DRENRO-543918 format. One record per residue (C-alpha): residue in three letters; y, z, x. Coordinates in steps of 0.02 Angstrom, whole numbers, padded with zeros to 5 digits, always signed. Layout:
// residues N
ALAYZX;...
***
This chain:
// residues 102
UNK+04406+05764+07488;UNK+04381+05661+07332;UNK+04512+05572+07230;UNK+04488+05553+07041;UNK+04573+05412+06947;UNK+04562+05402+06757;UNK+04591+05246+06653;UNK+04574+05210+06468;UNK+04525+05046+06389;UNK+04507+05059+06200;UNK+04378+05194+06167;UNK+04314+05186+06345;UNK+04362+05315+06475;UNK+04339+05262+06656;UNK+04332+05388+06797;UNK+04344+05312+06971;UNK+04287+05421+07116;UNK+04354+05389+07290;UNK+04288+05485+07440;UNK+04155+05621+07445;UNK+04073+05703+07294;UNK+04006+05867+07360;UNK+04005+06053+07323;UNK+04192+06062+07362;UNK+04242+05928+07236;UNK+04106+05945+07104;UNK+04190+06083+07002;UNK+04350+05981+06982;UNK+04249+05828+06927;UNK+04148+05931+06803;UNK+04308+05998+06724;UNK+04379+05821+06713;UNK+04222+05755+06630;UNK+04214+05901+06507;UNK+04395+05870+06457;UNK+04362+05685+06426;UNK+04201+05717+06328;UNK+04296+05835+06212;UNK+04393+05682+06154;UNK+04228+05597+06104;UNK+04254+05427+06185;UNK+04134+05288+06135;UNK+04092+05262+06319;UNK+04117+05356+06481;UNK+04107+05250+06639;UNK+04093+05330+06810;UNK+04149+05203+06941;UNK+04059+05248+07103;UNK+04106+05091+07202;UNK+04217+05189+07323;UNK+04112+05346+07334;UNK+04070+05368+07519;UNK+03954+05518+07501;UNK+03865+05618+07367;UNK+03761+05777+07389;UNK+03645+05868+07269;UNK+03789+05951+07177;UNK+03856+05778+07135;UNK+03686+05724+07075;UNK+03680+05878+06965;UNK+03844+05826+06885;UNK+03777+05651+06851;UNK+03623+05722+06764;UNK+03723+05850+06666;UNK+03850+05718+06613;UNK+03711+05601+06556;UNK+03637+05738+06447;UNK+03805+05799+06378;UNK+03860+05621+06341;UNK+03701+05585+06246;UNK+03723+05744+06144;UNK+03903+05694+06105;UNK+03855+05516+06054;UNK+03948+05442+06204;UNK+03870+05305+06309;UNK+03872+05357+06492;UNK+03872+05219+06623;UNK+03869+05224+06813;UNK+03970+05078+06879;UNK+03939+04997+07048;UNK+03850+05142+07134;UNK+03828+05118+07321;UNK+03654+05100+07394;UNK+03668+05276+07465;UNK+03701+05346+07292;UNK+03555+05245+07220;UNK+03440+05318+07353;UNK+03495+05496+07310;UNK+03463+05464+07126;UNK+03289+05394+07164;UNK+03243+05555+07256;UNK+03253+05660+07099;UNK+03231+05553+06946;UNK+03180+05380+06888;UNK+03321+05257+06916;UNK+03313+05207+06732;UNK+03367+05384+06686;UNK+03545+05318+06704;UNK+03626+05165+06627;UNK+03689+05072+06781;UNK+03805+04923+06794;UNK+03799+04847+06967;
***
Protein backbone atom coordinates (compact mmCIF):
# COMPACT_ATOMS: atom_id res chain seq x y z
CA UNK A 1 0.00 0.00 0.00
CA UNK A 2 1.12 3.54 -0.70
CA UNK A 3 0.41 6.65 1.32
CA UNK A 4 0.10 10.02 -0.45
CA UNK A 5 0.77 13.25 1.43
CA UNK A 6 0.15 16.62 -0.25
CA UNK A 7 1.68 19.92 0.83
CA UNK A 8 1.54 23.40 -0.65
CA UNK A 9 4.26 26.03 -0.49
CA UNK A 10 3.36 29.14 -2.47
CA UNK A 11 2.70 28.03 -6.04
CA UNK A 12 4.45 24.71 -5.46
CA UNK A 13 2.52 21.50 -4.86
CA UNK A 14 4.48 18.70 -3.19
CA UNK A 15 3.32 15.11 -3.33
CA UNK A 16 5.16 12.77 -0.97
CA UNK A 17 4.86 9.04 -1.67
CA UNK A 18 5.39 6.55 1.13
CA UNK A 19 5.45 2.81 0.44
CA UNK A 20 4.99 1.00 -2.87
CA UNK A 21 4.01 2.58 -6.18
CA UNK A 22 2.62 -0.27 -8.24
CA UNK A 23 -0.39 -1.26 -10.33
CA UNK A 24 -2.58 -1.26 -7.20
CA UNK A 25 -1.74 2.31 -6.20
CA UNK A 26 -1.01 3.93 -9.57
CA UNK A 27 -4.61 4.87 -10.43
CA UNK A 28 -5.06 6.77 -7.16
CA UNK A 29 -1.79 8.64 -7.72
CA UNK A 30 -2.73 9.50 -11.30
CA UNK A 31 -6.05 10.96 -10.13
CA UNK A 32 -4.27 12.98 -7.44
CA UNK A 33 -1.77 14.38 -9.93
CA UNK A 34 -4.49 15.23 -12.47
CA UNK A 35 -6.43 17.10 -9.80
CA UNK A 36 -3.36 19.13 -8.81
CA UNK A 37 -2.39 19.92 -12.41
CA UNK A 38 -5.88 21.31 -13.05
CA UNK A 39 -4.99 24.06 -10.56
CA UNK A 40 -1.95 25.00 -12.72
CA UNK A 41 0.73 25.16 -10.02
CA UNK A 42 4.03 26.77 -10.98
CA UNK A 43 5.82 23.60 -9.84
CA UNK A 44 4.87 20.04 -8.99
CA UNK A 45 7.35 18.15 -6.81
CA UNK A 46 7.13 14.39 -6.37
CA UNK A 47 9.03 13.43 -3.20
CA UNK A 48 10.20 9.84 -3.65
CA UNK A 49 12.50 9.68 -0.62
CA UNK A 50 10.25 7.16 1.18
CA UNK A 51 9.18 5.15 -1.85
CA UNK A 52 10.22 1.56 -1.15
CA UNK A 53 9.25 0.07 -4.54
CA UNK A 54 8.14 1.19 -7.99
CA UNK A 55 7.07 -0.99 -10.92
CA UNK A 56 6.50 -0.17 -14.59
CA UNK A 57 3.05 1.31 -13.92
CA UNK A 58 4.70 3.82 -11.58
CA UNK A 59 7.28 4.65 -14.20
CA UNK A 60 4.47 5.21 -16.68
CA UNK A 61 2.91 7.74 -14.31
CA UNK A 62 6.21 9.60 -13.96
CA UNK A 63 6.57 9.86 -17.76
CA UNK A 64 2.94 10.87 -18.24
CA UNK A 65 3.18 13.48 -15.48
CA UNK A 66 6.37 14.93 -16.99
CA UNK A 67 4.62 15.33 -20.34
CA UNK A 68 1.36 16.70 -18.90
CA UNK A 69 3.24 19.13 -16.65
CA UNK A 70 5.23 20.45 -19.57
CA UNK A 71 2.05 20.95 -21.61
CA UNK A 72 0.47 22.81 -18.66
CA UNK A 73 3.51 25.04 -18.13
CA UNK A 74 4.25 23.45 -14.75
CA UNK A 75 7.79 22.50 -13.77
CA UNK A 76 7.85 18.83 -12.69
CA UNK A 77 10.58 17.75 -10.30
CA UNK A 78 11.45 14.36 -8.80
CA UNK A 79 12.78 14.90 -5.28
CA UNK A 80 15.20 12.51 -3.58
CA UNK A 81 14.47 9.37 -5.62
CA UNK A 82 15.99 6.22 -4.17
CA UNK A 83 18.71 4.38 -6.07
CA UNK A 84 16.19 1.65 -6.94
CA UNK A 85 13.91 4.22 -8.56
CA UNK A 86 16.85 5.76 -10.44
CA UNK A 87 17.75 2.31 -11.81
CA UNK A 88 14.18 1.73 -13.02
CA UNK A 89 14.17 5.12 -14.75
CA UNK A 90 17.49 4.36 -16.45
CA UNK A 91 16.04 1.15 -17.92
CA UNK A 92 13.56 3.02 -20.08
CA UNK A 93 14.72 6.55 -20.70
CA UNK A 94 17.69 8.87 -20.31
CA UNK A 95 18.02 10.02 -16.71
CA UNK A 96 17.99 13.65 -17.90
CA UNK A 97 14.42 13.14 -19.15
CA UNK A 98 13.39 14.13 -15.61
CA UNK A 99 14.37 17.14 -13.55
CA UNK A 100 15.79 15.51 -10.40
CA UNK A 101 16.72 17.05 -7.07
CA UNK A 102 18.78 14.66 -4.99
